[in-house]
VEXPA-456546 format. One record per residue: residue in one letter; chain; z, x, y of N, C-alpha, C, O in turn; residue number from 1. Coordinates in steps of 0.05 Angstrom, whole numbers, padded with zeros to 5 digits. Each point is the difference from the previous one (the first is absolute). Example, Ala and Ser with C-alpha at 12.3 -4.5 7.8 and 13.67 -1.06 7.14 Angstrom:
% residues 2
+------+------+--------+--------+--------+--------+--------+--------+--------+--------+--------+--------+--------+--------+-----+
: code : unit :   n.pz :   n.px :   n.py :  ca.pz :  ca.px :  ca.py :   c.pz :   c.px :   c.py :   o.pz :   o.px :   o.py : pos :
+------+------+--------+--------+--------+--------+--------+--------+--------+--------+--------+--------+--------+--------+-----+
:    A :    A :  00156 :  00264 : -00114 :  00000 : -00018 :  00024 :  00000 :  00018 :  00024 :  00013 :  00021 :  00000 :   1 :
:    S :    A : -00027 : -00028 :  00021 :  00001 :  00016 :  00024 :  00014 : -00015 :  00022 :  00004 :  00010 :  00022 :   2 :
+------+------+--------+--------+--------+--------+--------+--------+--------+--------+--------+--------+--------+--------+-----+
% end
This chain:
% residues 133
+------+------+--------+--------+--------+--------+--------+--------+--------+--------+--------+--------+--------+--------+-----+
: code : unit :   n.pz :   n.px :   n.py :  ca.pz :  ca.px :  ca.py :   c.pz :   c.px :   c.py :   o.pz :   o.px :   o.py : pos :
+------+------+--------+--------+--------+--------+--------+--------+--------+--------+--------+--------+--------+--------+-----+
:    M :    A : -00104 : -00768 :  00030 :  00006 :  00022 : -00021 :  00026 : -00009 : -00007 :  00016 : -00011 :  00015 :   1 :
:    D :    A : -00011 :  00019 : -00045 :  00030 : -00006 : -00003 :  00019 :  00026 :  00006 : -00011 :  00022 : -00001 :   2 :
:    E :    A :  00034 : -00022 :  00005 :  00021 :  00025 :  00012 : -00004 :  00019 : -00022 :  00002 :  00023 :  00009 :   3 :
:    R :    A : -00006 : -00024 : -00034 : -00003 :  00020 : -00017 : -00022 :  00011 : -00002 :  00001 :  00023 : -00009 :   4 :
:    A :    A : -00023 : -00032 :  00016 : -00025 :  00018 :  00005 : -00001 :  00010 :  00023 : -00016 :  00018 :  00004 :   5 :
:    K :    A :  00032 : -00027 :  00017 : -00001 :  00014 :  00026 :  00022 :  00027 : -00006 : -00004 :  00020 :  00014 :   6 :
:    R :    A :  00018 : -00019 : -00025 :  00018 :  00019 : -00005 : -00011 :  00023 : -00018 :  00009 :  00023 :  00001 :   7 :
:    R :    A : -00031 : -00034 : -00019 : -00010 :  00021 : -00017 : -00023 :  00015 :  00019 : -00001 :  00024 :  00002 :   8 :
:    G :    A : -00016 : -00042 :  00010 : -00019 :  00013 :  00022 :  00020 :  00018 :  00019 : -00007 :  00023 :  00002 :   9 :
:    D :    A :  00026 : -00029 :  00009 :  00019 :  00017 :  00020 :  00004 :  00030 : -00015 : -00002 :  00023 :  00009 :  10 :
:    A :    A :  00009 : -00032 : -00034 :  00008 :  00029 : -00015 : -00023 :  00016 : -00006 :  00005 :  00024 : -00001 :  11 :
:    R :    A : -00026 : -00030 : -00003 : -00022 :  00011 : -00006 : -00013 :  00015 :  00025 : -00009 :  00023 :  00000 :  12 :
:    R :    A :  00010 : -00039 :  00021 : -00004 :  00006 :  00029 :  00015 :  00028 :  00005 : -00011 :  00022 :  00006 :  13 :
:    E :    A :  00033 : -00026 : -00010 :  00019 :  00028 :  00011 : -00001 :  00016 : -00019 :  00011 :  00021 :  00008 :  14 :
:    R :    A : -00020 : -00019 : -00037 : -00008 :  00023 : -00012 : -00022 :  00014 :  00008 : -00001 :  00025 : -00001 :  15 :
:    V :    A : -00021 : -00043 :  00011 : -00023 :  00008 :  00010 :  00007 :  00019 :  00025 : -00008 :  00023 :  00003 :  16 :
:    R :    A :  00023 : -00035 :  00011 :  00005 :  00012 :  00030 :  00015 :  00025 : -00002 : -00004 :  00018 :  00015 :  17 :
:    E :    A :  00024 : -00017 : -00037 :  00011 :  00029 : -00001 : -00014 :  00013 : -00014 :  00001 :  00023 :  00007 :  18 :
:    F :    A : -00016 : -00027 : -00025 : -00026 :  00024 : -00015 : -00016 :  00010 :  00026 : -00002 :  00023 :  00007 :  19 :
:    A :    A : -00010 : -00045 :  00006 : -00017 :  00009 :  00027 :  00016 :  00019 :  00017 : -00010 :  00021 :  00008 :  20 :
:    L :    A :  00032 : -00028 : -00002 :  00008 :  00024 :  00019 :  00010 :  00026 : -00010 :  00005 :  00018 :  00016 :  21 :
:    E :    A : -00003 : -00016 : -00045 : -00001 :  00023 : -00012 : -00022 :  00021 :  00000 :  00003 :  00023 : -00007 :  22 :
:    L :    A : -00026 : -00036 :  00016 : -00029 :  00016 :  00002 :  00001 :  00018 :  00019 :  00015 : -00006 :  00019 :  23 :
:    P :    A : -00027 :  00030 : -00017 :  00001 :  00022 :  00018 : -00010 : -00010 :  00028 : -00022 : -00011 :  00002 :  24 :
:    G :    A :  00040 :  00015 :  00020 : -00011 : -00014 :  00029 :  00001 : -00027 :  00004 : -00008 : -00011 :  00021 :  25 :
:    A :    A :  00019 : -00004 : -00043 :  00006 : -00032 :  00005 :  00022 : -00007 :  00019 :  00022 :  00011 :  00003 :  26 :
:    Y :    A : -00033 : -00033 :  00010 :  00023 : -00011 :  00017 : -00001 : -00026 :  00004 : -00023 : -00007 :  00006 :  27 :
:    E :    A :  00043 : -00016 : -00006 :  00000 : -00023 :  00008 : -00005 : -00006 :  00034 :  00009 :  00015 :  00018 :  28 :
:    D :    A : -00024 : -00040 : -00015 : -00009 : -00004 :  00032 :  00004 : -00032 : -00010 : -00005 : -00009 : -00022 :  29 :
:    F :    A :  00014 : -00007 :  00048 : -00004 : -00032 :  00000 : -00019 : -00008 :  00021 :  00009 : -00013 :  00018 :  30 :
:    P :    A : -00032 :  00018 : -00018 : -00019 : -00012 :  00018 : -00002 : -00031 : -00014 : -00001 : -00006 : -00023 :  31 :
:    W :    A :  00002 : -00013 :  00047 :  00000 : -00027 : -00006 :  00030 : -00015 : -00010 :  00004 : -00024 : -00003 :  32 :
:    G :    A :  00012 :  00045 :  00000 :  00026 : -00011 : -00014 :  00005 :  00002 : -00023 :  00021 : -00010 : -00008 :  33 :
:    E :    A : -00041 :  00023 : -00009 : -00009 :  00002 : -00026 :  00004 :  00024 : -00010 : -00004 :  00016 :  00017 :  34 :
:    S :    A :  00012 : -00004 : -00042 :  00002 :  00023 : -00007 : -00029 :  00013 : -00012 : -00014 : -00010 : -00017 :  35 :
:    V :    A :  00011 :  00038 :  00030 : -00025 :  00009 : -00014 :  00011 :  00031 : -00007 :  00020 :  00011 :  00010 :  36 :
:    V :    A : -00039 : -00001 : -00027 :  00006 :  00030 : -00003 : -00024 :  00014 :  00010 : -00022 : -00007 : -00007 :  37 :
:    K :    A :  00026 :  00031 :  00024 : -00023 :  00017 :  00014 :  00003 :  00028 : -00014 :  00019 :  00008 : -00013 :  38 :
:    V :    A : -00039 :  00004 :  00019 : -00003 :  00032 : -00006 : -00021 :  00007 :  00019 : -00022 : -00012 :  00000 :  39 :
:    N :    A :  00028 :  00035 :  00020 : -00022 :  00005 :  00017 : -00006 : -00020 :  00021 : -00022 :  00000 :  00011 :  40 :
:    R :    A :  00042 : -00022 : -00005 : -00003 : -00025 :  00019 : -00017 : -00024 : -00010 : -00007 : -00022 :  00011 :  41 :
:    K :    A :  00002 :  00033 : -00038 : -00021 : -00027 : -00008 :  00012 : -00010 : -00022 :  00014 :  00014 : -00014 :  42 :
:    I :    A : -00017 : -00040 :  00007 :  00014 : -00021 : -00021 : -00010 :  00004 : -00025 : -00024 : -00006 : -00003 :  43 :
:    F :    A :  00041 :  00016 : -00020 : -00013 : -00006 : -00025 :  00018 : -00021 : -00018 : -00006 : -00005 : -00023 :  44 :
:    V :    A :  00026 : -00007 :  00034 :  00006 : -00020 : -00014 :  00009 : -00023 :  00018 :  00012 :  00010 :  00019 :  45 :
:    F :    A : -00013 : -00034 : -00018 :  00014 : -00022 :  00014 :  00019 : -00014 : -00023 : -00005 : -00004 : -00024 :  46 :
:    L :    A :  00025 : -00002 :  00037 :  00021 : -00011 : -00014 :  00017 : -00024 :  00014 :  00023 :  00000 :  00009 :  47 :
:    F :    A : -00046 : -00023 : -00010 :  00003 : -00023 :  00011 :  00029 : -00011 : -00010 :  00010 :  00013 : -00018 :  48 :
:    L :    A :  00005 : -00039 :  00031 :  00014 : -00009 : -00014 : -00012 : -00024 : -00008 :  00014 : -00015 : -00014 :  49 :
:    G :    A : -00037 :  00007 :  00021 : -00015 : -00026 : -00014 : -00008 : -00024 :  00021 : -00019 : -00015 : -00006 :  50 :
:    H :    A :  00033 :  00012 :  00028 :  00001 : -00018 :  00020 : -00029 :  00007 :  00018 : -00006 : -00014 :  00019 :  51 :
:    L :    A : -00006 :  00033 : -00026 : -00023 :  00013 :  00021 : -00019 : -00013 : -00018 : -00019 : -00009 :  00013 :  52 :
:    V :    A :  00019 :  00005 : -00041 : -00028 : -00001 : -00011 : -00011 : -00028 :  00008 :  00014 : -00020 : -00003 :  53 :
:    A :    A : -00038 :  00018 :  00012 : -00010 : -00024 :  00009 : -00001 : -00023 : -00012 : -00009 :  00002 : -00023 :  54 :
:    G :    A :  00015 : -00026 :  00029 :  00002 : -00027 : -00012 :  00021 : -00002 : -00023 :  00004 : -00022 : -00010 :  55 :
:    Q :    A :  00006 :  00040 :  00003 :  00018 :  00001 : -00026 :  00030 : -00009 :  00006 :  00015 :  00000 : -00019 :  56 :
:    G :    A : -00006 : -00008 :  00045 :  00025 : -00005 :  00006 :  00021 :  00020 : -00010 :  00001 :  00023 :  00008 :  57 :
:    D :    A :  00016 : -00035 : -00026 :  00023 :  00016 : -00006 : -00006 :  00017 : -00031 :  00012 : -00002 : -00022 :  58 :
:    S :    A : -00030 :  00017 :  00027 : -00010 :  00018 : -00019 :  00012 :  00025 : -00008 :  00012 :  00014 :  00017 :  59 :
:    P :    A : -00014 : -00007 : -00038 :  00016 :  00025 : -00009 : -00009 :  00025 :  00015 : -00022 :  00002 :  00011 :  60 :
:    P :    A :  00042 :  00018 : -00011 : -00002 :  00025 :  00014 : -00029 :  00013 : -00019 : -00005 : -00006 : -00023 :  61 :
:    T :    A : -00012 :  00025 :  00038 : -00020 :  00009 : -00004 : -00006 :  00031 :  00004 :  00008 :  00012 :  00020 :  62 :
:    V :    A : -00023 : -00001 : -00040 : -00007 :  00031 :  00011 : -00026 : -00001 :  00004 : -00013 : -00017 : -00012 :  63 :
:    T :    A :  00002 :  00033 :  00028 : -00028 :  00002 :  00009 : -00009 :  00035 : -00001 :  00008 :  00020 :  00013 :  64 :
:    V :    A : -00028 : -00024 : -00034 : -00006 :  00035 :  00000 : -00034 : -00001 :  00000 : -00016 : -00019 : -00005 :  65 :
:    K :    A :  00011 :  00049 :  00013 : -00028 :  00005 : -00001 : -00010 :  00015 : -00031 :  00005 :  00022 : -00010 :  66 :
:    L :    A : -00018 : -00039 :  00002 : -00012 :  00008 : -00032 : -00025 :  00006 :  00004 : -00016 : -00018 :  00005 :  67 :
:    T :    A :  00008 :  00042 : -00007 : -00032 :  00008 :  00001 : -00012 : -00004 : -00026 : -00021 : -00011 : -00005 :  68 :
:    D :    A :  00040 :  00025 : -00013 : -00012 :  00001 : -00029 : -00009 : -00026 : -00011 :  00018 : -00017 : -00002 :  69 :
:    P :    A : -00044 :  00011 : -00005 : -00007 : -00028 : -00008 :  00016 : -00015 : -00028 :  00002 : -00024 : -00005 :  70 :
:    E :    A :  00008 :  00051 : -00011 :  00020 : -00014 : -00021 :  00026 : -00012 :  00009 :  00007 : -00022 : -00007 :  71 :
:    A :    A :  00005 :  00036 :  00022 :  00029 : -00002 :  00012 : -00003 : -00031 :  00015 :  00011 : -00021 : -00006 :  72 :
:    H :    A : -00031 :  00026 :  00029 : -00004 : -00029 :  00019 : -00005 : -00026 : -00016 :  00008 : -00023 :  00005 :  73 :
:    A :    A : -00027 :  00032 : -00029 : -00003 : -00025 : -00017 :  00023 : -00012 : -00016 :  00000 : -00023 : -00009 :  74 :
:    H :    A :  00019 :  00039 :  00006 :  00025 : -00001 : -00017 :  00015 : -00012 :  00024 :  00012 : -00020 : -00008 :  75 :
:    A :    A : -00008 :  00027 :  00033 :  00015 : -00007 :  00018 : -00004 : -00033 :  00001 :  00019 : -00015 : -00001 :  76 :
:    M :    A : -00042 :  00008 :  00004 : -00014 : -00024 :  00008 :  00005 : -00017 : -00021 : -00002 : -00024 :  00003 :  77 :
:    S :    A :  00008 :  00034 : -00026 :  00001 : -00020 : -00021 :  00028 : -00009 : -00005 :  00005 : -00018 : -00016 :  78 :
:    A :    A :  00014 :  00031 :  00031 :  00027 : -00013 :  00004 :  00002 : -00026 :  00009 : -00015 : -00008 :  00018 :  79 :
:    P :    A :  00035 : -00009 : -00029 :  00006 : -00029 :  00011 : -00001 :  00004 :  00033 :  00008 :  00019 :  00013 :  80 :
:    G :    A : -00018 : -00037 : -00004 : -00005 : -00007 :  00031 : -00010 :  00028 :  00013 :  00002 :  00003 :  00025 :  81 :
:    A :    A : -00011 :  00015 : -00038 : -00011 :  00023 :  00022 : -00026 : -00010 :  00012 : -00016 : -00017 : -00009 :  82 :
:    V :    A :  00016 :  00030 :  00034 : -00024 : -00012 :  00017 : -00008 :  00028 :  00013 :  00017 :  00019 :  00001 :  83 :
:    P :    A : -00045 : -00016 :  00008 : -00008 :  00021 :  00018 :  00016 : -00006 :  00027 :  00000 : -00023 :  00009 :  84 :
:    T :    A :  00014 :  00042 :  00002 :  00012 :  00000 :  00026 : -00018 : -00014 :  00022 : -00024 :  00002 :  00000 :  85 :
:    G :    A :  00035 : -00013 :  00013 : -00014 : -00010 :  00029 : -00005 :  00016 :  00018 :  00009 :  00023 : -00001 :  86 :
:    Y :    A : -00023 : -00032 :  00022 : -00005 :  00018 :  00024 : -00024 :  00014 : -00006 : -00008 :  00014 :  00019 :  87 :
:    G :    A : -00005 : -00013 : -00040 : -00022 :  00017 : -00006 :  00010 :  00022 : -00013 : -00017 :  00018 : -00003 :  88 :
:    L :    A :  00045 : -00014 : -00009 :  00006 :  00023 : -00010 : -00009 : -00002 : -00026 : -00003 :  00023 : -00009 :  89 :
:    G :    A : -00002 : -00043 : -00010 : -00008 : -00006 : -00025 : -00025 :  00012 : -00011 : -00006 :  00007 : -00023 :  90 :
:    R :    A : -00011 : -00008 :  00048 : -00028 :  00014 : -00002 :  00006 :  00033 : -00004 : -00017 :  00014 : -00011 :  91 :
:    A :    A :  00041 : -00004 :  00020 :  00005 :  00031 : -00006 :  00013 :  00001 : -00020 :  00008 :  00023 : -00002 :  92 :
:    G :    A :  00001 : -00040 : -00020 :  00012 :  00008 : -00018 :  00030 : -00011 : -00005 :  00012 :  00001 : -00021 :  93 :
:    W :    A : -00003 : -00011 :  00045 :  00029 : -00002 :  00001 :  00003 : -00035 : -00016 : -00016 : -00019 :  00002 :  94 :
:    V :    A :  00039 :  00019 : -00016 :  00005 : -00021 : -00016 :  00025 : -00011 :  00004 :  00017 :  00018 : -00001 :  95 :
:    T :    A : -00005 : -00044 :  00006 :  00023 : -00010 :  00006 :  00010 : -00014 : -00031 : -00011 : -00018 : -00012 :  96 :
:    V :    A :  00037 :  00031 :  00004 :  00003 : -00007 : -00030 :  00032 : -00020 :  00009 :  00017 :  00012 :  00014 :  97 :
:    P :    A : -00014 : -00036 : -00021 :  00026 : -00018 :  00003 :  00022 :  00013 : -00023 : -00007 :  00002 : -00023 :  98 :
:    L :    A :  00028 :  00005 :  00029 :  00019 :  00014 : -00019 :  00018 : -00024 : -00017 :  00011 :  00003 : -00022 :  99 :
:    G :    A : -00010 : -00027 :  00036 :  00021 : -00015 : -00014 : -00019 : -00018 : -00023 :  00013 : -00013 : -00016 : 100 :
:    E :    A : -00035 :  00012 :  00016 : -00015 : -00019 : -00018 :  00006 :  00011 : -00030 :  00006 :  00023 : -00006 : 101 :
:    P :    A : -00008 : -00047 : -00014 :  00005 :  00006 : -00030 : -00026 :  00020 : -00005 : -00022 : -00004 :  00008 : 102 :
:    G :    A :  00031 :  00028 : -00023 : -00020 :  00013 : -00010 : -00011 :  00021 :  00024 : -00022 :  00012 : -00002 : 103 :
:    A :    A :  00040 : -00009 :  00024 : -00009 :  00020 :  00023 :  00007 :  00030 : -00015 :  00018 :  00004 : -00017 : 104 :
:    P :    A : -00034 :  00014 :  00026 : -00001 :  00027 : -00009 :  00034 :  00013 :  00006 :  00014 : -00001 :  00021 : 105 :
:    D :    A : -00008 :  00015 : -00047 :  00025 :  00013 :  00004 :  00004 :  00019 :  00020 : -00022 :  00006 :  00010 : 106 :
:    A :    A :  00041 :  00006 :  00000 :  00003 :  00014 :  00015 : -00012 :  00033 : -00002 : -00005 :  00014 :  00019 : 107 :
:    E :    A :  00002 : -00007 : -00045 : -00012 :  00026 : -00007 : -00026 : -00005 :  00007 : -00010 :  00016 :  00015 : 108 :
:    L :    A : -00005 : -00037 : -00023 : -00033 : -00002 :  00007 :  00001 :  00003 :  00027 : -00015 :  00018 :  00008 : 109 :
:    L :    A :  00030 : -00035 :  00011 :  00001 : -00001 :  00025 :  00003 :  00024 :  00015 : -00012 :  00005 :  00021 : 110 :
:    C :    A :  00027 :  00009 : -00031 :  00004 :  00030 :  00013 : -00027 :  00023 : -00006 : -00009 :  00018 :  00015 : 111 :
:    D :    A :  00001 : -00025 : -00043 : -00026 :  00011 : -00002 : -00023 : -00005 :  00018 : -00018 :  00017 :  00004 : 112 :
:    W :    A :  00018 : -00038 :  00005 : -00022 : -00012 :  00018 :  00006 :  00011 :  00024 : -00017 :  00013 :  00013 : 113 :
:    V :    A :  00044 : -00018 : -00004 :  00010 :  00017 :  00030 : -00005 :  00028 : -00002 : -00002 :  00011 :  00022 : 114 :
:    E :    A : -00001 :  00007 : -00046 : -00002 :  00026 :  00001 : -00031 :  00001 :  00006 : -00005 :  00016 :  00018 : 115 :
:    E :    A : -00016 : -00029 : -00029 : -00030 : -00001 :  00005 : -00004 : -00006 :  00020 : -00019 :  00012 :  00010 : 116 :
:    S :    A :  00035 : -00032 :  00007 : -00010 : -00007 :  00026 :  00012 :  00028 :  00019 : -00016 :  00007 :  00017 : 117 :
:    Y :    A :  00039 :  00007 : -00019 :  00011 :  00019 :  00009 : -00026 :  00023 :  00001 : -00013 :  00005 :  00020 : 118 :
:    R :    A :  00011 :  00004 : -00043 : -00029 :  00019 : -00004 : -00024 : -00009 :  00017 : -00013 :  00017 :  00012 : 119 :
:    T :    A :  00005 : -00043 : -00011 : -00021 : -00005 :  00020 :  00005 :  00004 :  00024 : -00019 :  00011 :  00012 : 120 :
:    I :    A :  00039 : -00017 : -00001 :  00009 :  00003 :  00033 :  00008 :  00032 :  00006 : -00009 :  00013 :  00019 : 121 :
:    A :    A :  00026 : -00004 : -00037 :  00017 :  00023 :  00010 : -00018 :  00026 :  00004 : -00018 :  00004 : -00017 : 122 :
:    P :    A :  00023 :  00012 :  00036 : -00016 :  00027 :  00003 :  00005 :  00018 : -00029 :  00020 : -00001 : -00015 : 123 :
:    R :    A : -00045 :  00016 :  00012 :  00000 :  00014 : -00032 :  00027 :  00020 :  00001 :  00013 :  00003 : -00021 : 124 :
:    R :    A : -00005 :  00010 :  00045 :  00020 :  00016 : -00004 :  00033 : -00017 : -00012 :  00018 :  00010 : -00014 : 125 :
:    L :    A : -00020 : -00030 :  00022 :  00026 : -00014 : -00011 : -00003 : -00013 : -00032 :  00018 : -00001 : -00017 : 126 :
:    V :    A : -00046 : -00007 :  00013 : -00008 : -00004 : -00026 :  00002 :  00023 : -00017 :  00007 : -00002 : -00023 : 127 :
:    A :    A : -00013 :  00024 :  00034 :  00006 :  00026 : -00013 :  00029 :  00005 : -00009 :  00006 :  00012 : -00020 : 128 :
:    R :    A :  00012 : -00021 :  00038 :  00032 :  00001 : -00002 :  00005 : -00020 : -00018 :  00020 :  00005 : -00014 : 129 :
:    L :    A : -00029 : -00026 :  00010 :  00004 : -00021 : -00019 : -00001 :  00013 : -00031 :  00018 :  00000 : -00017 : 130 :
:    D :    A : -00042 :  00010 :  00016 : -00011 :  00012 : -00022 :  00016 :  00024 : -00011 :  00006 :  00002 : -00024 : 131 :
:    A :    A : -00001 :  00018 :  00043 :  00023 :  00017 : -00006 :  00027 : -00003 : -00008 :  00013 :  00017 : -00012 : 132 :
:    G :    A : -00004 : -00041 :  00019 :  00030 : -00005 : -00002 :  00008 : -00014 : -00028 :  00024 : -00005 : -00005 : 133 :
+------+------+--------+--------+--------+--------+--------+--------+--------+--------+--------+--------+--------+--------+-----+
% end
């Protein structure tokens, strides 16, 4: 991966991280030494730097979200390099999207997906706070 693609991916990842942390009750945690954002002790977005993507070596940073809406899920899966998340999470709607690939989704679309993942995971009272805000 070239340095420009890595910087582009890192910038998208940081914007998504900032957005996720603005959601009601959201906080960052570091299981496995990687950044995740949780609500109510449950992960709603993984923000991996890329080296944990199996078999990809020096891969770009990735964002992993849970998308249960079939249209949003299909859209995310159409992103360059997107894959169902490993460890069986893909069967539950989790999608891993590389951020440094040419044609990777922009930060605004990624934030939309993060919000959908949050709405799927967060308690109703926190989703209500988001809607009221």
